[in-house]
SEKE-112169 format. One record per residue: x, y, z of N, C-alpha, C, O in turn; residue in three letters. Coordinates in steps of 0.1 Angstrom, whole numbers, padded with zeros to 4 digits, always signed. Example, Ala and Ser with C-alpha at 12.3 -4.5 7.8 and 13.67 -1.06 7.14 Angstrom:
<recs>
+0132-0057+0078+0123-0045+0078+0132-0033+0078+0142-0033+0085ALA;+0128-0022+0071+0137-0011+0071+0129+0000+0079+0134+0011+0080SER;
</recs>
This chain:
<recs>
+0096-0097-0136+0082-0092-0132+0086-0083-0120+0094-0086-0111MET;+0078-0071-0121+0079-0061-0110+0066-0059-0103+0057-0054-0109SER;+0064-0063-0090+0051-0063-0085+0052-0055-0070+0063-0053-0065THR;+0041-0051-0066+0040-0043-0053+0043-0050-0040+0050-0046-0032ALA;+0037-0062-0039+0040-0070-0028+0034-0084-0030+0029-0087-0041GLN;+0036-0093-0020+0031-0107-0024+0016-0109-0020+0009-0118-0025TRP;+0011-0101-0011-0004-0103-0009-0005-0107+0006+0005-0109+0013GLY;-0018-0109+0010-0021-0111+0025-0016-0125+0030-0012-0126+0042PRO;-0014-0135+0021-0009-0148+0024+0002-0152+0016+0001-0161+0008ASN;+0014-0147+0017+0025-0149+0008+0030-0163+0010+0041-0165+0014PRO;+0022-0174+0007+0027-0187+0010+0034-0193-0002+0041-0203+0000HIS;+0032-0188-0013+0037-0194-0025+0050-0189-0029+0051-0180-0038PHE;+0060-0193-0023+0074-0189-0025+0085-0200-0023+0082-0211-0018CYS;+0095-0198-0028+0106-0208-0026+0113-0208-0013+0118-0198-0007THR;+0114-0220-0007+0121-0221+0006+0129-0233+0005+0129-0240-0005THR;+0137-0236+0015+0146-0246+0016+0138-0260+0017+0143-0271+0014ASN;+0126-0259+0021+0118-0271+0022+0111-0276+0010+0108-0288+0009SER;+0110-0267+0001+0103-0270-0012+0109-0269-0025+0104-0272-0036ASN;+0123-0264-0023+0130-0262-0036+0133-0274-0044+0133-0273-0056ILE;+0135-0286-0038+0137-0298-0045+0125-0301-0053+0127-0304-0064ALA;+0112-0299-0048+0100-0303-0056+0098-0291-0067+0094-0295-0078ASP;+0102-0279-0064+0099-0269-0074+0109-0271-0086+0106-0267-0097PHE;+0120-0277-0083+0130-0278-0094+0125-0289-0103+0129-0290-0114GLU;+0117-0298-0097+0111-0308-0106+0099-0303-0115+0099-0305-0127GLN;+0090-0296-0109+0079-0290-0116+0071-0281-0106+0072-0283-0093SER;+0064-0271-0112+0054-0263-0104+0041-0262-0112+0040-0258-0123ILE;+0030-0267-0105+0018-0268-0112+0012-0254-0115+0012-0245-0106SER;+0008-0251-0128+0003-0238-0130-0008-0234-0123-0010-0222-0120LEU;-0017-0244-0119-0030-0242-0113-0027-0237-0098-0035-0230-0092GLU;-0016-0241-0093-0013-0237-0079-0007-0223-0077-0006-0218-0066GLU;-0004-0217-0089+0003-0204-0087-0007-0193-0085-0019-0194-0090LEU;-0004-0183-0078-0012-0171-0075-0015-0165-0089-0008-0167-0099PRO;-0027-0157-0089-0032-0152-0101-0022-0142-0109-0021-0142-0121SER;-0015-0134-0101-0005-0125-0108+0005-0133-0115+0009-0130-0126THR;+0010-0144-0109+0021-0153-0116+0015-0159-0129+0022-0158-0139PHE;+0003-0164-0128-0003-0170-0140-0004-0160-0151-0001-0162-0163ARG;-0009-0147-0147-0011-0138-0157+0003-0133-0163+0004-0131-0175ASP;+0013-0133-0156+0026-0129-0160+0031-0140-0171+0037-0136-0182ALA;+0029-0152-0167+0033-0163-0175+0026-0162-0190+0032-0163-0201ILE;+0013-0159-0187+0006-0158-0201+0012-0147-0210+0014-0148-0222LEU;+0014-0137-0204+0020-0125-0211+0033-0127-0217+0037-0123-0228VAL;+0042-0134-0209+0054-0139-0213+0055-0148-0225+0064-0147-0233THR;+0045-0157-0226+0044-0168-0236+0039-0160-0248+0043-0163-0259ARG;+0029-0152-0247+0022-0144-0258+0032-0135-0266+0030-0133-0278ARG;+0042-0130-0258+0052-0121-0264+0064-0129-0270+0073-0124-0276LEU;+0063-0143-0267+0073-0151-0275+0086-0154-0266+0095-0160-0271GLY;+0086-0151-0253+0097-0153-0245+0095-0167-0237+0083-0171-0236PHE;+0107-0173-0232+0106-0185-0226+0108-0184-0210+0104-0193-0203ARG;+0115-0173-0206+0120-0172-0193+0114-0160-0185+0112-0150-0191PHE;+0111-0162-0172+0105-0151-0165+0111-0152-0151+0111-0163-0145LEU;+0115-0139-0146+0120-0138-0134+0110-0133-0124+0104-0123-0126TRP;+0107-0142-0113+0098-0138-0101+0106-0138-0089+0111-0149-0086ILE;+0108-0127-0082+0116-0127-0070+0113-0139-0060+0122-0147-0056ASP;+0101-0140-0056+0098-0149-0046+0099-0163-0049+0100-0171-0040SER;+0100-0167-0063+0103-0180-0068+0117-0183-0069+0122-0194-0067LEU;+0124-0172-0075+0138-0173-0079+0149-0172-0068+0161-0176-0070CYS;+0143-0167-0057+0152-0164-0045+0147-0174-0034+0135-0174-0031ILE;+0156-0181-0027+0152-0189-0016+0149-0180-0004+0158-0174+0002ILE;+0136-0180+0000+0131-0168+0009+0136-0171+0024+0136-0162+0032GLN;+0140-0182+0028+0145-0185+0041+0160-0188+0040+0164-0196+0048ASP;+0167-0183+0031+0181-0185+0030+0188-0171+0029+0187-0165+0018SER;+0195-0167+0039+0202-0155+0040+0213-0155+0031+0216-0144+0025HIS;+0220-0165+0028+0231-0165+0019+0226-0164+0003+0232-0158-0006GLU;+0215-0170+0002+0210-0170-0012+0205-0157-0015+0206-0152-0026ASP;+0199-0149-0004+0194-0136-0006+0206-0126-0008+0205-0117-0017TRP;+0215-0127-0002+0227-0118-0003+0233-0119-0017+0236-0109-0024VAL;+0235-0132-0021+0240-0134-0035+0231-0129-0046+0235-0125-0057GLN;+0218-0130-0044+0208-0127-0054+0206-0111-0054+0206-0104-0065GLU;+0206-0106-0042+0204-0091-0041+0215-0083-0048+0213-0072-0054ALA;+0226-0089-0047+0238-0082-0053+0239-0082-0068+0247-0075-0074ALA;+0230-0091-0074+0229-0093-0089+0215-0087-0094+0214-0085-0105SER;+0206-0084-0085+0194-0081-0088+0192-0070-0100+0184-0071-0109MET;+0202-0059-0098+0201-0049-0108+0205-0054-0123+0201-0048-0133HIS;+0213-0065-0123+0217-0070-0137+0206-0078-0143+0204-0077-0155LEU;+0197-0084-0134+0186-0091-0140+0178-0082-0148+0174-0085-0159TYR;+0174-0071-0141+0164-0061-0147+0172-0053-0158+0166-0049-0168TYR;+0184-0050-0157+0192-0042-0167+0193-0050-0180+0193-0045-0192LYS;+0196-0063-0178+0199-0073-0191+0187-0079-0195+0188-0089-0202ARG;+0174-0076-0190+0163-0083-0194+0157-0077-0208+0160-0066-0213SER;+0149-0084-0214+0143-0081-0227+0132-0071-0224+0130-0061-0231ALA;+0124-0073-0212+0112-0065-0209+0109-0068-0195+0113-0079-0190LEU;+0102-0058-0188+0098-0060-0175+0083-0059-0175+0078-0050-0181THR;+0075-0067-0169+0062-0066-0167+0059-0060-0153+0061-0067-0143ILE;+0055-0047-0153+0053-0041-0141+0037-0040-0138+0029-0034-0145ALA;+0035-0046-0127+0020-0047-0122+0017-0037-0112+0018-0039-0100VAL;+0014-0025-0118+0010-0014-0109-0003-0015-0102-0004-0011-0090ASP;-0013-0021-0108-0026-0021-0103-0029-0031-0091-0038-0028-0084CYS;-0022-0040-0089-0026-0051-0080-0019-0049-0067-0007-0046-0066ALA;-0026-0051-0057-0020-0050-0042-0012-0062-0038-0005-0061-0028ARG;-0013-0074-0045-0005-0085-0042-0006-0095-0053-0014-0094-0063GLY;+0001-0106-0051+0002-0117-0062-0011-0124-0062-0013-0132-0072ASP;-0021-0122-0053-0034-0129-0054-0044-0122-0062-0054-0128-0065HIS;-0041-0111-0067-0053-0104-0074-0052-0106-0089-0062-0105-0096GLU;-0039-0108-0095-0039-0108-0110-0039-0094-0115-0039-0084-0108GLY;-0038-0094-0128-0038-0080-0134-0045-0080-0148-0049-0069-0152PHE;-0047-0090-0155-0053-0091-0167-0067-0089-0168-0072-0084-0179LEU;-0075-0093-0158-0089-0092-0157-0095-0083-0147-0107-0084-0144HIS;-0087-0073-0142-0092-0064-0133-0099-0053-0141-0095-0049-0151LEU;-0111-0049-0136-0118-0038-0142-0111-0026-0141-0105-0022-0131ALA;-0111-0018-0153-0105-0006-0153-0113+0005-0147-0125+0005-0147ARG;-0105+0014-0140-0112+0025-0133-0109+0038-0141-0099+0044-0139LYS;-0118+0041-0149-0117+0053-0157-0128+0064-0152-0139+0065-0158ASN;-0124+0071-0142-0132+0082-0137-0135+0092-0147-0127+0094-0155ASP;-0146+0098-0147-0150+0109-0156-0142+0122-0151-0138+0122-0139PRO;-0139+0131-0160-0132+0143-0154-0141+0151-0145-0153+0152-0146PRO;-0134+0158-0137-0140+0166-0125-0147+0178-0133-0157+0182-0129LEU;-0140+0184-0144-0145+0196-0151-0142+0194-0165-0132+0187-0168ALA;-0149+0200-0174-0144+0202-0188-0146+0216-0193-0158+0221-0194ILE;-0135+0223-0196-0135+0236-0201-0132+0236-0216-0125+0229-0222LEU;-0139+0247-0221-0136+0249-0237-0123+0251-0241-0116+0257-0233PRO;-0119+0247-0252-0105+0251-0257-0102+0266-0258-0111+0274-0262SER;-0090+0269-0255-0086+0284-0257-0078+0286-0269-0073+0297-0272VAL;-0078+0275-0277-0071+0277-0290-0057+0277-0290-0050+0279-0300GLY;-0051+0274-0278-0037+0272-0277-0033+0260-0271-0040+0254-0263LEU;-0021+0254-0275-0016+0242-0269-0014+0242-0254-0009+0252-0249PRO;-0017+0232-0248-0017+0232-0233-0007+0220-0229-0010+0208-0232LEU;+0002+0224-0222+0012+0213-0215+0004+0206-0206-0005+0212-0199LYS;+0006+0193-0203-0002+0185-0194+0006+0190-0180+0018+0191-0178GLN;-0003+0193-0171+0002+0197-0157-0006+0188-0146-0018+0185-0147VAL;+0003+0184-0136-0004+0177-0125+0002+0181-0113+0014+0185-0113SER;-0005+0182-0103-0001+0187-0090-0004+0177-0078-0015+0171-0078GLY;+0005+0175-0069+0002+0167-0057+0011+0170-0046+0023+0173-0049THR;+0007+0169-0034+0016+0170-0023+0025+0158-0022+0020+0147-0021ARG;+0038+0161-0021+0048+0150-0022+0044+0139-0011+0042+0143+0001LEU;+0044+0127-0015+0040+0118-0005+0026+0115-0003+0022+0106+0004GLY;+0017+0122-0009+0003+0122-0009-0003+0111-0018+0003+0108-0028SER;-0015+0106-0015-0020+0096-0024-0031+0103-0033-0037+0096-0042THR;-0034+0117-0032-0043+0123-0041-0035+0133-0050-0026+0140-0046GLN;-0040+0134-0061-0035+0143-0071-0045+0148-0082-0055+0141-0085SER;-0044+0159-0088-0053+0165-0097-0043+0169-0109-0032+0174-0108VAL;-0048+0165-0121-0041+0168-0133-0049+0176-0143-0061+0175-0143SER;-0043+0185-0151-0050+0192-0161-0044+0187-0175-0032+0188-0177VAL;-0052+0182-0183-0048+0177-0195-0057+0181-0207-0069+0184-0206VAL;-0051+0181-0219-0059+0186-0231-0064+0174-0239-0055+0166-0241GLN;-0076+0173-0242-0082+0161-0249-0076+0162-0264-0071+0172-0269SER;-0079+0151-0272-0076+0152-0285-0082+0161-0293-0076+0166-0303PRO;-0094+0166-0289-0103+0175-0296-0100+0189-0291-0107+0199-0295ILE;-0091+0191-0282-0089+0205-0277-0093+0209-0263-0088+0218-0256GLY;-0105+0202-0258-0110+0206-0245-0100+0204-0234-0092+0195-0235ASP;-0102+0212-0224-0092+0212-0212-0099+0203-0201-0110+0207-0196ILE;-0094+0192-0197-0100+0184-0188-0093+0184-0173-0080+0183-0173LEU;-0100+0187-0163-0096+0186-0150-0098+0172-0143-0109+0168-0140LEU;-0089+0164-0142-0090+0150-0137-0085+0147-0124-0075+0153-0119ARG;-0092+0138-0116-0086+0135-0103-0077+0123-0107-0080+0113-0114ARG;-0064+0125-0101-0053+0116-0103-0055+0102-0099-0064+0100-0090GLY;-0049+0092-0104-0049+0079-0101-0038+0074-0092-0035+0062-0092GLN;-0031+0083-0086-0019+0078-0079-0021+0068-0068-0012+0060-0065ARG;-0033+0069-0063-0036+0060-0051-0038+0044-0056-0039+0035-0048ASP;-0038+0042-0069-0038+0029-0076-0025+0024-0080-0024+0013-0085GLU;-0015+0032-0079-0002+0028-0085+0006+0023-0073+0014+0030-0067ASP;+0004+0011-0070+0010+0004-0058+0024+0002-0061+0032+0002-0051HIS;+0029+0000-0073+0043-0002-0075+0051+0008-0071+0062+0006-0066LEU;+0048+0020-0073+0056+0031-0070+0058+0035-0055+0066+0043-0050SER;+0050+0027-0047+0052+0028-0032+0063+0018-0026+0066+0019-0014GLU;+0068+0009-0034+0078+0000-0028+0092+0005-0032+0095+0011-0043ARG;+0101+0003-0022+0114+0008-0025+0123+0000-0036+0130+0006-0044GLY;+0122-0013-0035+0129-0022-0045+0125-0019-0059+0133-0022-0069TRP;+0114-0014-0062+0110-0014-0075+0115-0001-0082+0112+0001-0094THR;+0122+0008-0075+0127+0021-0082+0139+0016-0092+0139+0019-0103LEU;+0148+0008-0087+0158+0003-0097+0152-0006-0106+0157-0006-0117GLN;+0142-0015-0103+0138-0021-0114+0132-0013-0125+0133-0017-0137GLU;+0125-0002-0122+0119+0007-0131+0130+0014-0139+0129+0015-0151THR;+0140+0020-0133+0150+0028-0140+0158+0020-0147+0162+0024-0158LEU;+0163+0007-0144+0173-0001-0151+0167-0009-0162+0174-0013-0171LEU;+0154-0013-0162+0148-0020-0172+0149-0014-0186+0147-0002-0187SER;+0153-0020-0196+0154-0014-0210+0140-0010-0216+0139+0000-0223PRO;+0129-0020-0211+0117-0018-0217+0107-0024-0205+0109-0034-0199ARG;+0096-0015-0204+0086-0020-0193+0073-0017-0198+0069-0006-0203THR;+0064-0028-0196+0049-0027-0198+0043-0024-0185+0044-0033-0176ILE;+0035-0014-0183+0028-0011-0170+0014-0015-0172+0008-0011-0181HIS;+0010-0024-0163-0005-0025-0161-0010-0018-0151-0008-0021-0139TYR;-0017-0007-0154-0021+0002-0144-0036+0001-0142-0042-0008-0148SER;-0042+0009-0133-0056+0006-0129-0065+0012-0141-0077+0009-0141ALA;-0060+0020-0149-0068+0027-0159-0064+0023-0174-0073+0024-0182THR;-0052+0019-0176-0047+0017-0190-0034+0009-0190-0028+0006-0179GLU;-0030+0006-0203-0017+0001-0205-0007+0010-0207-0010+0020-0214LEU;+0005+0010-0202+0015+0020-0204+0027+0014-0209+0030+0003-0204LYS;+0036+0021-0217+0048+0015-0222+0059+0026-0218+0056+0038-0219TRP;+0071+0020-0214+0083+0030-0212+0093+0023-0216+0095+0011-0212LYS;+0103+0028-0224+0116+0024-0227+0126+0036-0223+0122+0046-0218CYS;+0139+0034-0227+0149+0044-0222+0148+0057-0230+0155+0066-0228GLN;+0139+0057-0240+0138+0070-0247+0124+0075-0248+0123+0087-0249LYS;+0115+0068-0248+0101+0072-0248+0092+0066-0239+0095+0055-0233ARG;+0080+0072-0236+0069+0066-0228+0056+0070-0235+0055+0081-0241SER;+0046+0061-0235+0033+0065-0239+0023+0055-0233+0026+0045-0227CYS;+0010+0059-0234+0000+0053-0228-0012+0051-0238-0011+0056-0249SER;-0023+0044-0235-0033+0041-0244-0041+0054-0246-0045+0057-0257GLU;-0043+0062-0235-0050+0075-0236-0043+0086-0243-0049+0096-0247ARG;-0029+0084-0244-0021+0094-0250-0012+0090-0260+0000+0093-0260HIS;-0018+0081-0269-0010+0075-0282-0003+0087-0289+0009+0085-0293LEU;-0008+0098-0290-0003+0109-0297+0010+0114-0292+0019+0120-0299LYS;+0012+0111-0278+0024+0115-0271+0035+0105-0273+0046+0108-0267LYS;+0034+0094-0281+0043+0085-0282+0057+0090-0286+0068+0085-0282MET;+0058+0100-0295+0069+0105-0300+0074+0117-0294+0084+0124-0298LEU;+0067+0120-0282+0070+0131-0274+0081+0126-0263+0077+0119-0254ASN;+0095+0131-0264+0104+0125-0254+0102+0133-0240+0110+0129-0231PRO;+0093+0143-0239+0093+0151-0227+0084+0144-0215+0086+0148-0204LYS;+0075+0135-0220+0067+0128-0210+0075+0120-0200+0084+0112-0203ARG;+0072+0123-0188+0082+0116-0177+0096+0119-0180+0104+0110-0180GLY;+0100+0132-0182+0113+0136-0187+0123+0132-0175+0134+0128-0178GLN;+0120+0134-0163+0130+0132-0152+0134+0118-0152+0146+0115-0152GLU;+0124+0109-0151+0128+0094-0151+0134+0090-0165+0144+0081-0165PHE;+0129+0095-0175+0135+0091-0188+0149+0095-0190+0157+0088-0197LEU;+0152+0107-0184+0167+0112-0185+0176+0103-0177+0187+0101-0181SER;+0170+0099-0166+0179+0090-0157+0181+0076-0163+0192+0071-0164ILE;+0169+0071-0168+0171+0058-0176+0180+0059-0187+0187+0049-0190SER;+0180+0071-0196+0188+0071-0208+0204+0073-0202+0215+0069-0207LYS;+0204+0080-0191+0218+0082-0186+0225+0068-0182+0237+0065-0184PHE;+0215+0059-0175+0221+0047-0171+0223+0037-0182+0229+0026-0180LEU;+0217+0039-0194+0218+0030-0205+0228+0035-0215+0232+0028-0225SER;+0233+0047-0213+0243+0052-0223+0257+0046-0221+0261+0044-0209THR;+0264+0044-0233+0278+0040-0231+0286+0050-0224+0285+0062-0227ASN;+0295+0046-0216+0303+0055-0208+0311+0065-0218+0312+0077-0215LYS;+0316+0059-0229+0324+0067-0238+0315+0079-0244+0321+0089-0248GLU;+0302+0077-0245+0293+0086-0252+0285+0094-0242+0275+0101-0246ASN;+0289+0095-0229+0281+0104-0220+0285+0118-0222+0297+0122-0223LEU;+0275+0127-0223+0277+0141-0224+0274+0148-0210+0276+0160-0208GLU;+0270+0140-0201+0267+0146-0188+0279+0149-0178+0289+0141-0177MET;+0279+0161-0172+0291+0163-0163+0288+0159-0149+0276+0155-0146GLY;+0297+0160-0141+0297+0156-0127+0284+0163-0119+0277+0156-0113TYR;+0283+0176-0121+0272+0182-0114+0258+0178-0118+0250+0176-0110ASN;+0256+0176-0132+0244+0171-0136+0241+0157-0131+0230+0154-0128GLU;+0251+0149-0131+0250+0135-0128+0245+0135-0113+0235+0128-0110ALA;+0252+0141-0105+0248+0141-0090+0235+0147-0088+0228+0143-0079PHE;+0230+0158-0096+0218+0162-0096+0207+0151-0098+0196+0150-0091HIS;+0210+0143-0108+0200+0132-0112+0200+0123-0100+0190+0117-0098GLN;+0210+0120-0093+0210+0111-0082+0202+0116-0071+0194+0109-0066TRP;+0203+0128-0067+0196+0134-0056+0181+0135-0059+0172+0134-0051TYR;+0178+0138-0073+0164+0138-0076+0158+0123-0073+0148+0122-0067ASN;+0165+0113-0079+0161+0100-0076+0159+0096-0062+0149+0089-0059MET;+0167+0101-0054+0167+0099-0039+0155+0105-0033+0149+0099-0024LEU;+0150+0116-0039+0138+0123-0034+0126+0113-0036+0117+0113-0027ASP;+0126+0106-0047+0115+0097-0049+0117+0085-0040+0107+0081-0034ASP;+0128+0079-0039+0130+0068-0031+0128+0069-0017+0124+0059-0011TYR;+0130+0081-0010+0127+0085+0003+0113+0081+0008+0110+0078+0019ALA;+0104+0082-0001+0090+0081+0002+0085+0067+0000+0073+0065+0002PHE;+0093+0058-0006+0089+0045-0008+0091+0036+0005+0099+0039+0014ARG;+0083+0026+0005+0083+0017+0017+0091+0004+0015+0090-0002+0004ALA;+0097-0001+0025+0103-0014+0025+0099-0023+0036+0098-0019+0048LEU;+0097-0037+0032+0092-0045+0042+0102-0047+0053+0098-0049+0065SER;+0115-0047+0050+0126-0048+0059+0135-0036+0059+0140-0032+0048VAL;+0135-0029+0070+0141-0016+0070+0156-0016+0066+0161-0007+0060SER;+0163-0027+0069+0178-0029+0066+0181-0030+0052+0192-0031+0048SER;+0170-0030+0043+0171-0030+0029+0172-0017+0022+0172-0016+0010ASP;+0173-0007+0031+0173+0007+0026+0185+0009+0016+0182+0013+0005LYS;+0197+0006+0020+0208+0006+0010+0210-0003+0000+0214+0000-0012LEU;+0206-0018+0004+0207-0026-0006+0197-0025-0018+0201-0029-0028PRO;+0186-0019-0016+0175-0017-0025+0179-0007-0036+0172-0006-0046ALA;+0189+0002-0034+0195+0011-0044+0209+0009-0047+0215+0018-0053ILE;+0214-0002-0042+0229-0006-0045+0231-0008-0060+0241-0003-0065SER;+0223-0014-0066+0224-0015-0081+0224-0004-0088+0232-0003-0098GLY;+0216+0008-0084+0216+0021-0091+0230+0027-0087+0236+0034-0096LEU;+0235+0026-0076+0246+0032-0071+0259+0027-0079+0269+0034-0081ALA;+0258+0013-0083+0268+0007-0090+0269+0012-0105+0279+0015-0110HIS;+0256+0014-0110+0256+0019-0123+0260+0034-0124+0267+0038-0133GLU;+0255+0042-0114+0261+0055-0114+0275+0056-0113+0282+0064-0121PHE;+0281+0048-0103+0296+0049-0101+0304+0045-0114+0313+0052-0117SER;+0300+0034-0121+0306+0030-0132+0306+0040-0144+0315+0039-0153SER;+0297+0051-0144+0297+0060-0154+0304+0072-0151+0310+0078-0160ARG;+0303+0077-0139+0309+0090-0135+0323+0088-0125+0328+0097-0120ILE;+0327+0076-0124+0339+0072-0118+0341+0079-0104+0351+0084-0101HIS;+0330+0079-0097+0329+0085-0084+0328+0073-0074+0324+0062-0077SER;+0333+0077-0061+0331+0069-0050+0319+0069-0041+0317+0079-0033THR;+0311+0058-0041+0299+0058-0034+0301+0056-0020+0309+0047-0016TYR;+0294+0064-0011+0296+0061+0004+0282+0062+0011+0279+0073+0016LYS;+0275+0051+0011+0263+0050+0019+0253+0061+0015+0248+0068+0024ALA;+0249+0063+0003+0239+0072-0002+0244+0086-0008+0237+0093-0015GLY;+0257+0089-0005+0263+0102-0010+0276+0097-0017+0281+0086-0016ILE;+0282+0108-0024+0293+0106-0031+0305+0113-0026+0304+0125-0021TRP;+0317+0107-0025+0328+0113-0019+0333+0126-0027+0338+0135-0021LEU;+0330+0126-0041+0335+0138-0047+0324+0149-0045+0326+0160-0049GLU;+0313+0146-0040+0303+0157-0039+0298+0156-0023+0287+0160-0020ASP;+0306+0152-0015+0303+0151-0001+0299+0164+0006+0292+0165+0016MET;+0304+0175+0000+0302+0188+0007+0287+0192+0004+0280+0199+0012HIS;+0281+0187-0007+0267+0189-0009+0257+0178-0003+0247+0181+0002PHE;+0263+0165-0004+0256+0155+0000+0254+0155+0016+0244+0150+0021GLY;+0263+0162+0023+0261+0163+0038+0250+0173+0041+0246+0174+0053LEU;+0245+0180+0032+0234+0191+0035+0220+0185+0034+0211+0193+0033THR;+0217+0171+0035+0205+0165+0035+0196+0170+0048+0201+0175+0058TRP;+0183+0169+0044+0174+0171+0055+0162+0164+0053+0159+0160+0042SER;+0153+0162+0063+0140+0155+0060+0129+0165+0062+0130+0174+0070TYR;+0118+0162+0055+0107+0171+0054+0099+0171+0067+0099+0180+0075ALA;+0090+0159+0069+0081+0159+0079+0081+0146+0087+0079+0146+0099GLU;+0084+0134+0080+0081+0121+0086+0095+0113+0087+0096+0102+0083HIS;+0105+0119+0092+0117+0112+0095+0115+0101+0107+0111+0104+0118GLY;+0119+0090+0102+0118+0079+0112+0131+0073+0115+0138+0068+0106ILE;+0136+0073+0127+0149+0067+0131+0148+0052+0131+0140+0046+0137LYS;+0157+0046+0124+0157+0031+0124+0158+0024+0137+0164+0030+0145PRO;+0153+0012+0139+0154+0006+0152+0169+0000+0155+0173-0001+0166ASP;+0176-0002+0144+0190-0007+0144+0198+0000+0135+0194+0005+0126SER;+0211+0000+0138+0221+0005+0128+0221+0000+0115+0221-0012+0114TYR;+0221+0007+0104+0223+0002+0090+0232+0010+0082+0237+0005+0072ARG;+0235+0022+0087+0244+0031+0078+0247+0043+0087+0239+0046+0096ALA;+0258+0050+0084+0261+0063+0090+0249+0073+0085+0245+0072+0073PRO;+0245+0081+0095+0235+0091+0093+0240+0103+0085+0232+0111+0079SER;+0253+0106+0084+0260+0117+0079+0256+0130+0085+0256+0141+0079TRP;+0251+0129+0098+0246+0142+0104+0256+0147+0113+0255+0158+0119SER;
</recs>
């Protein structure tokens, strides 16, 4: 399961003091709402096992965290399905019974008789967006975006969970969405199911990460381009612990490295260092309180 955060009182997690009791049993009634909903979805889909970070990692054990963090990308990569809870701010809210927020369009324009590609615009890092879409009957709709309800895309750790998972069900504030390594679709755009261009940027990265090394058609330059596009998204995500900045994408770095046979060096690649060293920040660069990696500046 992939969630935004634990909630205002993240008391329900595995620690050294309760792990012996948890290994015996965990009462379903004691679980937070999001956990209970995820268990229900897991059972209804016919699966027996569910990974929840705060339960499967001993939260007050640094040794256990180091061991599990190094394997985190494999858990999502080798999973059958990831349940992505985009709409909930924490584990206390749940996601199966939240009221959907389907705002009416800001404007409806008559059809011009030509196919219209979906367009959306937003200031990078902003929580407001506007999209122009074409309805099934041809009318052009101007909608206020729902980005401010997508809490999952604000977290750093969830990027590799999203990109490495072979299949993901997204429970958003407005609808149910599906993503695999070749296609994405949503309830409001079922006709787009066979269109591989929706979310093309992330789909191409996911496809790259899932392709056998022997069948890769991507060259070095294109692979590095994919990496830096991914970092652009990652840079605006938040981390509860600032020292997780590199560990939270280490799994993605491992997958890239195994496919392009390049040497990873704290965010950039040795074979592309001449370009990687040209990084810059846009507006909100924040210097970390303690050393975590070379700045390459």
